[in-house]
N, C-alpha and C positions, 0 to 999 in steps of 0.2 A: 174600760169604756167600751160600750157596744159599738160595733161597726155601723156606719151609716149606710143604709140601703137606698137605692134609687129605683123608682118604678120604671124609668125609661132612660135611655142614653141616646143622644142625638149626635150624629157624625155628619159633618158638612164636607162635601168634596169640592175642591177648588179646581178650576180649569187652568190652562197655561198662563192666563192673564192674572190669576189670583182672585178671580171673581167666583162667588158660589155657583156651582153647577147643579148639584143634587144634594138632598138631605136624607140621610138614612136614620130611621128611628128604631132602636132596639128595645123591645118590651122585656123587662127583666123577668117577669113571671112566666111568660109563654115563650120567650126567646124568638118571638116573631120579629121580622124586619120589614118596616115600611119604607118605601122610597117615594120621594116626591121631588119634582124638579124645582130648582130655586130660580130658574130663569123664566122671564115672561115669554109667552108664546109669540112667535113672529108670523106674519103672513106667509103663505106658501110661496108667493113669488119672491119675497125677500129671502126666505130660507133657501130657495133654489139658487139665487144669485150668490149668497154667501158660500154655498157649497162649491159653486163654479169658481169663485174667487180663491177659495182655499187651495186650489191646485197651483196657483201662481204666487201665493203669499206665504211667508213663513208661519208655522204654527204659533198661535198666541199673538199674532199681529194685532195691534201695533205695539203691545207691551214688550215684545221680545226683540225689538229693533230700536235704534236711536231715532229721535224725532226728525232728523234730516233725511231719513231713508225715503219717506213718502214723496217729498218734492223732488228729490234726486231721481227717483224711479219714474216719475211722471215725465220729466224733461228727457230722461234717458230713453224712454219709450218713444217719445216724439222724434228724437234724433235718429233712433234705430229705424223707424218707419221711413223717414226721409232718405236715410242712407241706403236702404234696400232698393227703393225706386231708382235713386241715382246710380246705384251699382248696376242695375239692369241696363240702363241707358249706356253706361260705360262699357259693359260687357258686349253689348251689341256693336259698339264701335270697334272693340278689340277683334271680334269675330270678322267684321268687315275688313279690318286691317290685315287679318291673317288670310283673307281670301275666301272665306266661307261663302258659298253660293256662286263663286266665279269659276268659269270653265278653265281659266288660266292658272288657277291655284294648284300648287304642287304640294302633295302630302309630305314629301321629304322637307321642303322649305318650311312648311308650317310646323313640323315636328322640331326642326332645328331652332326655329324662333321660340318655340315653347321651352326647349331645353335651355336656351340662352337666358330667357326670362327667369326660369326657376333657379338657375345658377347664380345670377346676380341677386335675386331675392334672398336666397339662403346665405350667401356670403354677407349680404347686408345685415341679416338677422344676427349672425355671429359677431360681426364687428360692432354693431350698435349695442348689443347686449354687453359686450366686453367693455365698451367705453362708458356707457351711461347707466348700467343696471344698478350700481350702488347709489346713484343720485335719486332714483325714482322715489324711494321711501321718504326722503326729506322734502321733495318737491312734487308730491303725488298729484296735486291739482294741476300744476303746470303740465306734467307729462300726460295726464288724462286728456287735457285739451289739445296738447301738441299732437297726440295720436290722431285726433279727428282732423286737424289741419293737414297733416301729411296724407291722410286718407283721401281728403277732398282734392288735394293736389294730384294724387294718383288718378282720380276720376277725370279731372280736367285733361291730364296728359293722355289718358285712354281715348277720350273723345276727340283730341287733336290728331291722333295717330293716323286715321284713314286718309287725311288730306296731305300727308307727307310722302316724300319719295321713300323708296325701300330702306335705304340706310338710315334716314331720319326716323322712319317708323320703328325700325329695330331698336335704335338707341332710346327713343321715347318710351317704348313699351318696357325696356329693361330698367330705365330710371323709374318708371311708374311702379314696377314690381319692387324695386328697392324701397320706395316710399311706403308701399303697402307692408313690406316686411318690418320697417321701423314702426309703423302703426301697430302691428301685431305684438311687438315686444313692449312698447310703451303702454298700449292699451291693456294688454293682458296682465302686466305687472301692477299697474295702477288699479285695475279692477280688483285684483286679489287683495291689495292693501285696503281699499275702500270697503270691501266685503268684511274684512276683519274689524273695521271700524264700526260698521252698521250692526254687526252681530252682538248685540248687547247681552244676550243670554248664552253666549258661547255656542250659538247655533250656526256657525259659519258654513258647515257642510250643507245643511238644509237650505240656508240662504242662497248659496251658490247654485244648488240644484233648482230651487224655485226661480232664480234669476235666469237660469238656462231655459226654463219653461216659458218665461215671459218673452225672452228673445226668440224662441222657436215660434211662438204664436204670432208675434209681431212680424217676424220675417215671412211667415206664411201669408199673413194678410197683405204685407208689403209686396210679396211676389204676385198675388192676385191683382192688386191695384197696378203694380208696375207692368204686368203683362198687358193690361188694358192700355196703359199709357204708351208702351212701346209699339203696340199694334196701331195706335192712332197717330203717333207723332212720327213724321218722316221729314227728312231733309235736315241740312245743317242748321239753318236758322231756327227751325222749330225745336230741334234737339237742344240747342243752347238756351233758347228762351224757356225751356222746361227745366233744364239742368241747373241753371244759375239760381232760381228761386228755391229749388230743393236744397242746394248746397248752403244757401243763406239760412234756410230754416234749420238745417243740420248743425251749422256752427252756432246759431243763436241758442238752440235748445241745449247744446253741449255747454255753452258758456253759462247759461242759467243753472244747469245741473251742477257744475263744479262750484259755482258761487253759492249754491244752496247747502253745500256740505260744510258743517262746522266741526272741524277736527279739534280734538283736545290735546294734541301734541304740538310741540313748538319746533318750527324751523326758523331760519334766520329772519324771514319776513314777519312771522307771527311774534317771535321773541322781541323784535324791534318795537312792534306795536304795543305788546303787553308790558314789557319792562319800561319802555319809554313813557307810557302812560302812568305807570306806578311812580316813576321818578318825578312826574309832574303833579302827582296827587290824584290821578285819574285811574279808576279801576275798569278794565276792559273785559267784558264777558265774552263768551264764545260767539254769541250773535253779533256783538259789536265788532270783534276782530274779523268775523266772516264778511261783514260789509266793507270793511276798510282794506282787507287784504288784497294785494295785487296778484293776479294769476300769472300774467306775463311780465317778467322782470328783466328789462334789457341790461341792467348793470349788476355787477357782482356785489355781494355784501361787503360793507366797509370793514367788518371784523371777521377774519377767517379763523375758524376753530379746527383744531386737530391737524395742524400743519406739521411737516417734517422738521427735524432739528436743523437740517441744512438750510431750509427755507427760512426758518425762524432766525437763525444766526445771520444769514444774508440780510434779512430785513433789519435786524439790529445794526449791522455794519453800515447800511445805507442811511439810517436815520440819525445815528450819533456822530457821523462824520469822523470816524476813528482814523487815526494815522496808521494803525497796524491791527492785525488780527488778535494779537496778544492783548491789546487794549479792550477789544470787544469781549474776549474771554474773561477779562476782569469784570466787565459790566455784567456778563452772564452769571459769573460767580456771585455777585451781589444780588442778582435777581433770584438765584436759587435760595439764598438766605431769606430774602423778603417773603418768598412764597413757600418756605419750608413746611408750613403747616397746612398748605392747600394742595389740591390734587391737580393743579394746573399752573402754568406760567403765562403771564400776559405782558406784552410790550406794545406801546402806543407811539405812533409817529405824531409828535406834537404839531407838525406843520400842517397836516391835512386831516388828522383825526383817524386815520386808518390804523387798525390793530391786528395783531396775530396772537393766537393762543396755542400753546403746545400742551398736550395732555399727558399726565402721568399714567402709569400702567393701571392704577386702581380707579381711574376716572370713570364716571357713569353719566347717565343722562342729566341728572341734577347738577353734576359738575359743569357740564357744558352750559347749562342755564345760568349758573352762578358766575362763571367766567364772562359770559356775554353781558350780564347785568353790570358787572364791574366795568367792562369796557365802555358801556353806555355812560356810566358815572364819570369815567375819565373824559369822555367826549364833552359831557356837559360842563365839567370843571375847566377843560381846555377852552371851551367857547366863552367862559366867563373871564378868561385872562385878557389883559389889555394887549398882549403881544407874546410872541413865542419866546422872548427873552425877558419877560416881565418877572417882577419879584413875586414869589409864591409863598404866602404865609398861611398856614392852616392851624387854627386854634391857638394863635399867638406864638407858635413855635414852628421851626423848620425841622426837616428830617434829612439826615445825611444819606449817602448812597447805600449804607448798610441797613437803612430803615430805622436808625436810632435817632431820638430827638437831639437836636443841636441848637446852639444859640441862633437867633434870627440873623440872617445875613442875605445880601443880594445874591441872586442866582442868575447867572448869565449863560450857563451851558445848557443846551437843549437836552442833553442826557440827564443832567441833574434835575431839570424841570420835570422830565418824564418820570424819574425815580420818585420825586416828591409827590407828584400827582398819583402815582401808583400806590405809594404807601398810604396816603390820605384816603383814597377811595377804597383800598383794601380794608382798612380799619372800619370804615363806615359800612361797607358792604357786608363784612363779617357780622357786625352788630345788628344790621337790619335784615339779614337773610332769613332768619327764622320767621319773622313777621311777613316777609314777602312770600315765602313758601306757603304759609297758612292762607294768605289772601288769594294766591293763585289757585290753591286747592278748593277754596270756598267758591271760586268763580268757575270751577269745573276743569281746570288745567291739570294735566298729569305730567309733572316735571320729569318723572322717570322715563317718559317716552320722548324726551327732547332729542332731536336729531339735527344738530347744527353743522355736522361734519360734511354731509352730502355724499360721502364715500367712506370707505374703510379708513378711518383716520389713523395717524401714527401715534404711538405711545413711546415714552422714554423711561429708561431706568439708568441709574448711575451707580457704579460700584464705589465703595469707600476706598480709602488709601490702602487698606490691607488686601483688598481685592477678593476677600472671601465672603463678603456679604453684599447683597444688592438692596438698594433703597429705591422706592418709587419717587423719582425726582424728575 
């Protein structure tokens, strides 16, 4: 068969957004190449604006970032602008407190005050990072907003300092620096996590660089406006009347910024909304959860995931009213057999619905989500019981503490009620989990990124009787 010949070959070049940018036509006879633009021409003013904006936006914007990047950056820019002006007012107050412009000011005293501030601030950085750094990934929205709250508190303390006696001034400025240090840790860490979320095309390096350009420009404009404000605003009353609206704008813009972010990972709050909705027959999308999710949560989650063995054992001891530790060890042995084929152990307090999950060594993000979903099932089944000592019958049969079916009988022990609820919900959760995973993925949730632990969670392994093999238990 004779080969088919083509008189010309067209090659379309796509830009970073996947849109046609140029078309190259190769003539087979002459090997000439023609190039023509596939994009419509734009006015010169629009083209110049786009070129200027390209210095502050990632290449291929908006296709290379997530949809929530734009509203977040708009509000983030507004809060950065307000923060810059408020920061200049606070800095002026600090300079006055240090004696700048006063003939009585001592260089040595000012230097010692500066050293004291820096010492407190750096110690606060280390301590805050040590205590809270592992929680930031799970509660990134909370810590992003928390960073701005403590930063505004620092501004307020700075502005209060000039009117205080020398000892009070020193203490106030030191506390202010400690708050500012906490802001640096929480804000920097949460910003890095959000950048990774926004970088849809793996362009996190460029996104951070362009975000730095945005902040630089906003800080520059803010300094110009702030310099004008500082030169015109004098006196305590005028300073506070200007500072308070700026701080209000700062917090409002930050609140709107974090509320606009729609994360596809699950923490305790989002997991409660997503799985709770699924158990009620409601499917919650990323946008639905974004609107319902609480940023500031005053209470701890009712189900704790990734607890230590000691904490888990103590929790079981308190909830079963055991007479001795050996009795609790017996209950724990039954629990191991019930969850032998799972990568977690779950125990629920039938009195208040609180639960704890201990993870096996092979547990991953999906394991955390699965355990949390079963815990919610347990709470729902508990709420349907007429009382903590009610008879529990599931599918016309009961289960004993070993998880095996047994003839129906009255159950009066809270421990046995807990075991029966766990067994029933485990079977149901295992049967429905594949469907739940598919529904969650269709809605945009990534269960592999589930972070319900809040810090580096504990894992357990148990050696068998021979002691030479380890099992993930």
